[in-house]
C-alpha positions, 0 to 999 in steps of 0.5 A: 216873481214881481213880489221879490224885494231886497232887504239889506239887513237879512241879505247881508246876514245870509251873505255872511253865513254863506261866505263863512262856508267858502272863506271861513269866519274871520275872512267872511266878516271882513269881506261882508264889511267891505261889501257894505262899503262898496255897495253904498258907493256903487248905489250912490252912483247908479240911476234909481229904478222902480218896481222889479228893475229896482230888484235887478239893479240892487242884485247887480250892485250886490254882486259887484260889491262882493266881487270887489270886496273879495279882491280887496281881501283876497286879490285876483283869485281865479275862483272869485266869480264862482264864489259870487255865483254861489253866494248870490244864489244861496243868500238871495235867490234860492229860497224864493225859487224853491218855493216857486218850483215846489208849486211848478212840480205839483201842477198839471202842466209843470213845463209851461208853468215853469216858463211862465213863473221861472222862465223867459215867459215871465214878462214882469220879471224879464221886462222887454225892454231892457231885455230883448229876446226872440222866440225860437221854435224847437222840437219838444221845447221852446227857446229864446235868443236873447239879444240884449241883457241888462246884466251883461250891459251893467258889467260891461259898463263896469269893465267886469264882463267876466262877472256876468257868468255868476248870474248866467249860471243861475239859470241852470240852477233854476232849471235844475229845481224841476229836473223831471220836467225841464232841461235848459241847454245853452251854448252861447252868451253875450258875455262870451262874445256871442251875438246872443244868449240862447235859452233853450228849454226842452220838455222832459 
């Protein structure tokens, strides 16, 4: 997963295609144009990162830019966070995750390979710091209590904590790519005011 890169031209093209399904052709064009403007402004004001943290930072800025662009054009609709969630997943993450999941499903040990490639045991993608997590022993599974998350901290700083959910829910979609081997159970998140996010992965 450390090979993931953000390519603006292809991402904004996919962004418009995905938004078209949610908002229609004309509105999707307006929102993408506004997203590009917000993205440039946000990008200028944020510290630069290297390696995989550059990808995370860019993904966060993209989601916030999209959210603000939709607010500009649509107002404060109740479904904006859900739309950001769908668009980020379909336009940026889905294809890569599906390729990884293909190899996971066909491996000799899908459960543990999932944790190493797509779960919290991938220390390259979920570097500590800025992530801070404590492993929890579970019956027929492995879990982590995440005490610190750069996604939550980013949106907290931007006074948009509710937007964190657009990214939190992606964990469920990733686990659902290997439905015969892994189940993610979660009850707590930092964004809801809990002391940690729980990532409890059970072997099926």
